[in-house]
C-alpha positions in Angstrom: 96.7 130.9 157.5 93.2 129.6 157.6 92.1 132.2 155.1 94.9 131.2 152.8 94.0 127.6 153.1 90.3 128.3 152.3 91.3 130.3 149.3 93.6 127.6 148.1 90.8 125.0 148.6 88.5 127.1 146.5 91.0 127.5 143.7 91.8 123.8 143.8 88.1 122.9 143.5 87.6 125.3 140.6 90.7 124.0 138.9 89.8 120.4 139.1 86.1 121.2 138.3 87.1 123.0 135.1 89.5 120.3 134.1 86.8 117.7 134.7 84.3 119.7 132.5 86.9 119.8 129.7 87.7 116.1 130.0 84.8 114.9 127.7 85.9 117.2 124.9 89.6 116.1 125.4 88.5 112.5 125.5 86.5 112.9 122.2 89.3 114.7 120.5 91.9 112.2 121.7 89.9 109.1 120.5 89.2 110.8 117.2 93.0 111.4 116.8 93.7 107.8 117.5 91.3 106.7 114.9 92.7 109.0 112.2 95.6 106.8 111.2 97.2 107.7 107.8 100.3 106.0 106.5 100.3 107.2 102.9 103.7 106.2 101.5 104.1 109.6 99.8 104.4 111.3 103.2 107.8 109.7 103.6 109.1 111.2 100.5 111.4 114.2 101.0 109.6 117.4 100.0 111.0 120.3 98.0 113.4 118.1 96.1 113.9 117.6 92.4 113.5 113.9 92.8 110.0 114.3 94.4 109.0 116.8 91.7 110.1 114.3 89.0 108.1 111.5 90.7 105.0 113.7 90.6 105.7 114.6 87.0 105.8 110.9 86.2 102.5 110.3 88.0 100.8 113.0 85.9 101.7 111.3 82.6 101.7 107.6 83.5 99.4 107.4 86.5 100.2 106.3 90.0 102.8 103.5 90.3 101.2 102.3 93.6 100.4 98.6 93.1 99.7 95.4 95.0 101.1 92.1 93.8 99.4 88.8 94.8 100.3 85.2 94.1 100.2 81.8 95.8 101.9 78.4 95.6 100.7 76.7 92.5 99.7 80.0 90.8 100.8 79.3 87.2 100.0 80.4 83.7 97.7 77.4 83.3 96.0 77.8 86.7 92.2 78.5 85.9 91.9 80.3 89.3 94.0 83.2 88.0 91.4 84.7 85.6 88.6 84.1 88.2 90.5 86.0 90.9 91.3 88.8 88.3 87.7 89.1 87.3 86.5 89.3 90.9 89.1 91.9 91.8 88.3 94.0 88.7 84.8 94.6 90.3 86.4 96.1 93.4 86.4 99.9 93.8 89.8 99.7 95.4 91.7 98.6 92.3 91.2 100.0 88.8 93.5 97.8 86.7 94.5 94.1 86.9 97.4 92.6 84.9 98.0 88.8 85.0 100.4 86.5 83.3 97.8 84.6 81.4 96.0 87.7 80.1 99.2 89.4 78.8 100.4 86.1 77.4 97.2 85.7 75.5 97.6 89.2 74.0 101.1 88.6 72.9 100.4 85.3 71.2 97.3 86.6 69.4 97.3 88.8 66.3 98.6 91.3 65.6 101.7 90.4 67.7 101.4 86.6 67.0 104.5 85.7 69.1 105.3 82.1 69.9 104.5 81.0 73.5 108.1 80.7 74.4 109.1 84.1 73.1 106.1 85.7 74.9 107.1 84.0 78.2 110.7 85.3 77.9 109.3 88.8 77.4 107.4 88.6 80.7 110.3 87.1 82.6 110.8 88.6 86.1 107.7 90.9 85.8 104.7 88.6 85.5 106.1 85.1 84.9 108.9 82.8 85.8 109.6 81.1 82.4 111.1 78.1 84.1 108.3 77.2 86.4 105.6 79.3 84.7 104.7 80.7 88.1 102.7 83.9 87.7 101.1 86.7 89.7 98.4 89.4 89.5 99.6 93.0 89.5 96.8 95.4 90.7 96.8 99.2 90.2 95.5 100.8 93.4 92.6 103.2 92.8 92.1 106.5 94.6 89.5 104.7 96.9 92.1 102.1 97.6 94.7 104.7 98.4 92.2 106.3 100.8 91.8 103.1 102.8 94.6 100.7 102.1 93.8 98.4 105.1 90.3 97.7 103.7 91.7 97.4 100.2 94.1 94.7 101.2 91.6 93.0 103.4 89.2 92.8 100.5 92.0 91.6 98.2 92.8 88.8 100.6 89.1 87.8 100.9 88.5 87.8 97.2 91.8 85.9 96.4 91.2 83.3 99.1 87.5 82.8 98.1 88.1 82.5 94.4 91.3 80.5 94.5 90.4 78.2 97.5 93.7 79.1 99.0 94.0 80.0 102.7 94.6 83.7 103.3 97.8 82.8 105.2 99.1 81.1 102.0 98.7 84.1 99.8 101.9 86.0 98.9 101.4 89.8 98.9 103.8 92.7 98.1 103.8 96.2 96.8 103.5 99.7 98.2 99.8 99.3 99.0 100.5 96.1 101.0 103.4 97.7 102.9 101.3 100.7 103.8 98.4 98.5 105.0 100.8 96.5 107.1 102.1 99.7 108.7 98.5 100.9 109.4 97.7 97.6 111.1 100.9 97.8 113.2 100.0 101.4 114.1 96.7 100.4 115.5 98.3 97.5 117.4 100.8 99.9 118.9 98.1 102.3 120.0 95.6 99.8 121.4 97.8 97.0 122.7 101.4 98.0 123.3 100.6 101.6 124.4 98.2 100.3 127.0 100.7 97.8 128.4 103.4 100.6 128.3 101.1 102.9 130.4 100.4 100.1 132.9 104.0 99.2 133.3 105.1 102.8 133.8 102.4 103.2 136.4 103.4 100.1 138.4 107.1 101.3 138.4 106.0 104.8 139.5 103.8 103.3 142.3 106.7 101.2 143.6 108.9 104.3 143.6 106.5 106.6 145.5 105.4 104.0 148.1 101.9 105.6 148.0 99.0 104.3 146.0 97.1 107.6 146.3 100.1 109.6 145.1 100.7 107.1 142.3 97.0 107.4 141.2 97.3 111.2 141.2 100.4 111.0 139.1 98.7 108.6 136.7 95.7 110.8 136.2 98.0 113.8 135.5 100.0 111.8 133.0 96.8 110.4 131.3 95.3 113.9 131.1 98.5 115.4 129.7 98.5 112.7 127.0 94.9 113.4 126.2 95.6 117.1 125.8 98.5 116.3 123.5 96.3 114.1 121.3 93.5 116.7 121.4 95.9 119.3 120.1 96.9 117.0 117.2 93.2 116.3 116.3 92.0 119.9 116.6 94.8 121.2 114.5 93.6 118.9 111.6 96.6 116.5 111.6 96.4 112.7 111.6 98.3 109.9 113.3 100.9 107.9 111.4 103.3 105.2 112.5 105.8 107.6 114.0 103.1 109.6 115.6 101.9 106.5 117.5 104.9 107.1 119.7 103.5 110.5 120.8 101.1 109.1 123.5 103.6 106.9 125.2 106.3 109.5 125.0 104.2 112.3 126.5 102.9 109.8 129.1 106.3 108.7 130.3 107.7 112.3 130.3 104.6 113.5 132.2 105.1 110.7 134.8 108.8 111.6 135.0 108.1 115.3 135.7 105.3 114.4 138.1 107.6 112.0 140.0 110.2 114.7 140.4 107.6 117.1 141.8 106.0 114.4 144.0 109.5 113.7 145.2 109.9 117.3 146.3 106.5 117.1 148.0 107.5 114.0 149.9 110.8 115.4 151.0 109.1 118.6 152.2 106.4 116.6 154.0 109.1 114.6 155.8 110.9 117.8 156.9 109.7 118.6 160.5 110.1 122.3 160.2 108.2 122.6 156.9 104.6 123.8 157.6 103.5 124.0 153.9 105.0 121.1 152.0 103.0 121.8 148.8 104.2 125.4 148.6 107.7 124.3 149.3 107.6 121.5 146.7 106.4 124.0 144.0 109.0 126.5 145.0 111.7 123.9 144.7 110.3 122.2 141.6 109.0 124.8 139.3 112.3 126.1 138.0 114.0 122.7 137.2 110.7 121.3 135.9 110.0 124.2 133.6 113.6 124.4 132.4 113.6 120.6 131.8 110.4 120.8 129.8 111.7 123.7 127.8 114.9 122.0 126.9 113.1 118.8 126.1 110.7 120.7 123.9 113.6 122.4 122.2 115.2 119.0 121.5 111.9 117.7 120.0 110.9 120.8 118.0 114.3 120.8 116.3 112.9 117.8 114.3 110.7 120.3 112.4 113.9 121.0 110.4 113.5 117.6 108.8 112.5 117.3 105.2 110.4 114.2 105.9 106.8 115.1 106.9 106.1 112.4 109.6 109.3 113.4 111.4 108.3 117.1 111.2 104.9 116.3 112.7 106.3 114.2 115.4 108.8 116.9 116.5 106.1 119.7 116.5 103.3 117.8 118.3 105.6 116.1 120.8 107.1 119.6 121.7 103.6 121.0 122.1 102.6 118.0 124.2 105.6 118.5 126.5 104.7 122.2 127.0 101.0 121.5 127.5 101.9 118.7 130.0 103.8 121.3 132.1 100.6 123.4 132.3 98.6 120.3 133.4 101.3 119.4 135.9 101.4 122.7 137.7 97.6 123.1 137.7 96.2 119.6 138.3 98.9 118.1 140.5 99.0 120.9 143.2 95.2 121.0 143.3 94.9 117.2 143.7 97.6 117.1 146.4 95.8 119.9 148.3 92.3 118.3 148.1 93.5 114.7 148.5 96.8 114.8 150.4 98.4 111.4 150.4 99.8 109.8 153.4 103.5 110.1 152.9 105.7 107.5 154.6 108.7 109.0 156.1 111.0 106.1 155.2 113.6 107.5 157.6 115.5 104.2 157.7 115.7 104.0 154.0 116.6 107.6 153.6 119.4 107.2 156.2 120.7 104.2 154.4 120.5 106.0 151.0 122.2 109.0 152.5 125.1 106.8 153.7 125.4 105.2 150.3 125.3 108.7 148.7 128.0 109.9 151.0 130.2 106.9 150.3 129.7 107.2 146.5 130.4 110.9 146.4 133.5 110.4 148.6 134.7 107.9 146.0 133.9 110.4 143.2 135.8 113.2 144.9 138.8 110.9 145.3 138.8 109.5 141.8 137.2 112.4 139.8 140.1 112.6 137.3 140.0 108.8 136.6 136.2 108.9 136.1 136.4 112.0 133.9 139.1 110.6 131.7 137.3 107.2 131.5 134.1 108.8 130.3 135.9 111.1 127.9 137.8 108.1 126.5 134.5 106.2 126.0 133.1 109.3 124.2 136.2 109.5 122.0 136.2 105.8 121.1 132.5 105.8 120.2 132.7 109.2 118.6 135.3 107.9 116.1 132.5 106.0 114.4 130.1 108.9 114.1 131.4 110.1 110.6 130.8 106.6 109.3 127.2 106.1 110.6 124.9 104.6 107.9 121.2 105.1 107.4 118.6 102.9 105.7 115.0 103.0 104.6 115.1 99.8 102.6 112.0 97.5 102.8 114.0 94.6 104.3 115.1 96.9 107.1 111.6 98.0 108.0 110.3 94.6 109.0 111.8 91.8 111.1 113.5 89.1 109.0 110.9 86.4 109.9 107.9 88.6 109.4 105.1 87.8 106.9 106.0 90.9 104.8 109.6 89.8 104.4 108.7 86.2 103.8 106.2 87.2 101.1 108.7 89.4 99.3 111.3 86.6 99.5 108.9 84.1 98.0 107.8 86.4 95.2 111.3 87.4 94.3 112.4 83.8 94.3 109.5 82.5 92.2 108.7 85.5 89.9 111.3 88.3 90.0 112.5 91.6 91.7 109.9 93.8 93.3 111.3 97.4 93.8 110.6 99.7 90.9 112.8 102.2 89.1 111.2 104.1 86.2 113.2 105.2 83.2 111.4 107.6 80.8 112.9 108.2 77.4 111.9 111.5 75.9 111.7 112.3 72.2 110.8 115.8 71.0 107.8 116.3 68.7 110.2 117.4 66.0 112.0 114.0 66.1 111.9 112.6 62.6 111.7 108.9 63.7 108.5 107.0 63.5 107.1 104.8 66.3 108.9 101.7 65.3 112.3 103.5 65.1 111.7 105.1 68.5 110.8 101.7 69.8 114.1 100.4 68.6 115.9 103.0 70.7 113.9 101.9 73.7 114.9 98.3 73.0 118.6 99.3 72.9 118.2 101.2 76.2 116.5 98.2 77.7 119.3 95.9 76.5 121.8 98.3 78.2 119.9 98.0 81.5 120.0 94.2 81.3 123.8 94.4 80.7 124.3 95.7 84.2 125.8 93.3 86.8 122.6 93.4 89.0 119.7 91.0 88.8 117.0 93.1 87.4 113.8 92.7 85.3 112.4 95.2 82.9 109.1 95.9 81.2 108.3 98.4 78.4 106.4 98.7 75.1 109.1 96.5 73.6 107.8 93.5 75.7 104.3 94.1 74.4 105.3 94.4 70.7 106.3 91.8 68.1 109.9 91.4 66.9 111.1 94.8 65.7 111.6 95.0 62.0 115.0 96.2 60.7 114.9 95.2 57.0 112.9 96.1 54.0 111.1 92.8 53.2 107.4 92.8 52.6 106.8 91.1 56.0 108.9 93.6 57.8 107.3 96.5 56.1 103.9 95.2 57.2 105.1 94.7 60.8 106.5 98.2 60.8 103.1 99.5 59.5 101.3 97.6 62.3 103.6 99.1 65.0 103.1 102.6 63.6 99.4 102.3 63.4 97.1 104.4 65.7 95.7 101.2 67.1 99.1 100.0 68.4 99.9 103.4 69.8 96.6 103.5 71.6 97.1 100.0 73.0 100.5 101.0 74.3 99.1 104.2 75.7 96.3 102.3 77.5 99.0 100.0 79.0 100.7 103.1 80.3 104.0 102.6 78.5 103.6 105.6 76.1 102.4 109.1 77.0 102.1 112.2 74.8 102.7 115.8 76.0 102.5 119.1 74.1 106.1 118.9 73.2 107.3 115.3 73.7 106.6 111.7 73.3 107.5 109.7 76.4 108.4 106.0 76.5 108.4 104.3 79.9 110.7 101.4 80.9 109.9 99.9 84.3 113.0 98.4 86.0 112.6 96.1 88.9 115.4 95.6 91.5 115.5 93.2 94.4 113.9 94.3 97.7 115.8 91.6 99.6 119.5 91.7 99.5 122.5 94.0 99.8 121.9 96.1 96.7 123.0 99.7 97.2 120.1 101.6 95.5 122.2 104.8 95.2 125.0 103.1 93.4 122.6 101.1 91.3 120.7 104.1 90.1 123.9 106.1 89.4 125.5 103.2 87.5 122.3 102.8 85.4 122.3 106.5 84.6 125.9 106.3 83.5 125.3 103.3 81.3 122.3 104.8 79.6 123.3 108.5 79.2 125.9 108.0 76.3 123.4 106.0 74.3 120.6 108.6 74.8 123.0 111.4 73.8 124.0 109.4 70.7 120.3 109.0 69.8 119.3 112.6 70.4 117.0 111.7 73.2 116.9 112.5 76.9 116.2 110.3 79.9 114.5 110.8 83.2 115.0 108.5 86.2 112.4 108.3 88.9 110.4 105.8 91.0 111.0 104.3 94.4 114.8 103.6 94.1 116.0 107.2 93.6 113.6 108.4 96.4 114.9 105.7 98.7 118.4 106.9 98.1 117.4 110.5 98.6 115.6 109.6 101.8 118.6 107.7 103.1 120.9 110.7 102.7 118.2 113.0 104.1 117.9 110.9 107.3 121.6 111.6 108.1 121.3 115.3 107.3 118.1 115.6 109.4 119.8 113.8 112.3 122.8 116.1 112.2 120.9 119.3 111.5 118.2 118.8 114.2 120.8 117.7 116.8 123.1 120.7 116.2 120.1 123.1 116.3 118.8 121.6 119.6 122.3 121.6 121.0 122.8 125.3 120.2 119.5 126.5 121.6 119.8 124.4 124.7 123.3 125.7 125.2 122.0 129.3 125.0 119.3 128.4 127.6 122.0 127.0 129.9 124.2 130.1 129.4 121.3 132.3 130.6 120.5 130.0 133.5 124.1 129.5 134.7 125.2 133.0 133.6 128.5 131.6 132.4 129.5 130.4 128.9 132.2 128.2 130.3 129.9 126.6 132.8 127.2 126.1 130.2 129.8 124.4 127.9 130.9 122.1 130.7 127.3 121.3 131.6 126.6 120.2 128.0 129.3 117.6 128.0 127.2 115.1 130.0 124.3 115.8 127.6 126.4 115.0 124.6 127.6 111.8 126.2 124.5 109.6 125.5 124.2 110.7 121.8 127.9 110.3 121.1 128.2 106.9 122.9 125.0 105.4 121.5 125.1 106.7 117.8 128.9 106.1 117.6 128.3 102.7 119.1 125.8 101.9 116.4 128.5 102.2 113.7 130.9 100.0 115.7 128.3 97.2 115.8 127.2 97.9 112.2 123.6 98.8 112.8 122.2 101.5 110.4 120.0 104.4 111.4 116.3 103.9 110.8 113.6 106.6 110.4 112.7 106.0 114.0 116.3 106.6 115.1 116.3 110.2 113.8 113.8 111.3 116.4 115.8 109.9 119.3 118.9 112.0 119.2 117.2 115.4 119.7 114.6 113.9 122.0 117.2 112.3 124.2 119.3 115.5 124.3 116.3 117.3 125.7 115.5 114.5 128.2 119.2 114.3 129.3 119.2 118.0 130.0 116.2 117.4 132.3 118.2 115.5 134.9 121.2 117.8 134.4 119.1 120.9 135.2 117.7 119.2 138.4 121.2 118.2 139.5 122.8 121.6 138.8 119.8 123.5 140.4 120.4 121.7 143.8 124.2 121.9 143.5 124.0 125.7 142.9 121.5 126.1 145.8 123.9 124.3 148.1 126.8 126.5 147.1 124.7 129.6 147.5 123.8 128.5 151.0 127.4 128.3 152.0 128.2 124.6 151.6 131.5 123.6 150.3 131.6 122.3 146.7 132.0 118.7 148.0 129.1 119.1 150.4 126.9 120.8 147.8 127.7 117.9 145.4 126.7 115.3 148.0 123.5 117.2 148.8 122.5 117.5 145.1 123.3 113.8 144.6 121.3 112.8 147.7 118.3 114.8 146.5 118.3 113.9 142.8 120.0 110.6 142.3 117.0 108.5 143.4 114.5 110.5 141.4 116.8 110.4 138.4 117.2 106.7 138.6 113.5 106.0 139.0 112.4 108.4 136.3 114.9 106.8 133.9 113.5 103.4 135.0 109.9 104.6 134.4 110.6 106.0 131.0 112.7 103.1 130.0 110.2 100.5 131.1 107.4 102.3 129.3 109.3 102.6 126.1 110.9 99.2 126.1 107.4 97.7 125.6 107.6 98.9 122.0 110.5 96.7 121.4 107.8 94.0 120.8 106.8 95.9 117.6 107.3 94.0 114.3 108.0 97.3 112.6 111.8 97.8 112.9 111.9 101.7 113.0 109.6 101.6 116.1 111.6 98.8 117.6 114.8 100.8 117.0 113.2 103.9 118.5 112.4 102.0 121.7 115.8 100.4 122.1 117.7 103.5 121.2 115.6 105.6 123.6 116.3 103.1 126.4 120.0 103.1 125.6 120.1 106.9 125.4 118.3 107.3 128.7 120.6 104.8 130.5 123.6 106.6 129.0 122.2 109.9 130.1 121.9 108.6 133.6 125.6 107.7 133.5 126.4 111.1 132.1 124.5 112.8 135.0 125.5 110.6 137.9 129.1 109.8 136.9 130.4 112.3 134.3 128.7 115.4 135.7 129.8 114.8 139.3 133.4 114.1 138.2 133.4 117.5 136.4 131.9 119.3 139.4 134.3 117.6 141.9 137.4 118.6 140.0 139.0 122.0 139.2 136.5 122.5 136.4 133.7 122.6 139.0 135.1 126.0 140.3 133.5 127.6 137.2 130.1 126.8 138.7 131.1 127.7 142.2 132.7 131.1 141.3 129.9 132.2 139.2 127.3 131.4 141.9 129.1 133.1 144.8 129.8 136.3 142.9 
């Protein structure tokens, strides 16, 4: 025994020594990963879809549509600060073009256009100017440098605008994709360096309270922190970057690591409190390795199923969180046993508490055995009621659903849309073949008719095209109209419209761009809007022997909304199927595995079905929760079934085995749920709604999973259906 103990001590020292040597590299890689935040809006676009290819095609011919819009109270056509701000921003490397109401108005009222001021203002309505109040804005095209560092670009924009206009930065009104991405980047960093730290602290305090041993809690904390560092190091060393969803990786791995470590520490404490146990560490590992490894495997399966998503950040989250869960198991079974051997904590027996808990467990399980049919029917009825709403679950990726209603982002959009016009772009490209006999002015008349059709829709939209930048289109044969037609057809006019990115030439086509702006704030269904627009325009284009292409943010938002629901369903079904196969192999019974999956379906059906009943749409952050929670729910199910089957195998009656399993697992289950929930609930303080939804949904799913494992599962095992587990085990 002494020789074994010496050998174990040597192995433990070597293990901790090697892990300590690796710690600086892991720390460097983890910090580097945290600093590599990237929230490029394009990564949220569904890949391998025609809509994304069309969007890329549009960018090749007309340039990026990524813009920033800035204005302020009192920013009007006559405000002398507008050109000063525009000139200063033009010198910034982060923006390569600046459009302002005064500059475009001056172009339109000067030769060769020579429009009246009133006519020119009407042409800029809803895009650059509010004709009633003459409020205007600056529209900035973001350069490649600005797209590489959006936070710095918006920071410089605010500094320049505030300095040149004399307006406080808090009074500036900002909108556009660049502004949104910068806000998300800033929120990502706040999540990582503020909320994540508080989450870790709260989880640790709850774990300390549960284990009643500061040394044991510190060991668990170190294991969890090390596991989190390894997960981040894997992310960095593989060349990937953080994004807003990936900021949930550290706290998720941290709370899952603490959860697993608490289960193993619970086995260690129980073994240490058993008088006949001479080697509590060995006993704890013997008892804990199978349920912990199975739980980690099923959790990883649930997470890795997210790789099936078509949206890149969700794919990355699924892959790296699954790798993090697996690597945390390696850390758990190397670092924790070594630390417990070298620094054994003083474990309080807690005999009185355990006796009281045992009495409560006995009373509860007696109640379950007497009323198992009532409990089973009640749980199934709740599942059926909530499940009725599942086919009607809605999803959203609209801007107003990404930020809290009172946030600066929403208030800025609301002000800009009230004072200038809609902010969400849809691009319509009218395509004429090179063989088309019509000259520029005649093609422009077709564009004008299409634009008029768009304005004929029932929605409040604004449009901008080459028509807005041209004089009145000639339709007669008077000398003046002939001269106007000649001016429009001139190379100078075509070049001017090309420079303004409203005309593009390809080898076989001439392309005319119409920018349509729809409201960001409101109840507009982008899918229905885009389709109705297509139906209104298509007959006219067919009549004019032209074709149309629709692209921009609106079709992509609609596609992403549909994709979210498909990803949610596909990843959940895949995770369910694979976890079901794992349980079949473990339980050696298809029927038992199917019954065991009912409590694991319970949280997803109840929570997601409940969302529809209370009319809350699914967010991007919500997609990750279903598969993740399925894996986490299986965690507790595996622990419970492991002890139940061991009890039956040792000759206990089914009722006694059920009571023994509940007595051994219920406390750890409740506390691990509390640890995970308390750590994740901190992120409900985020101002970014997808993360807020992720936090609340995970908490709801974890609590529902606890009900499934401590109410629904025992009611199944206590009734006739439980014989499926008993028979298979005793054969």
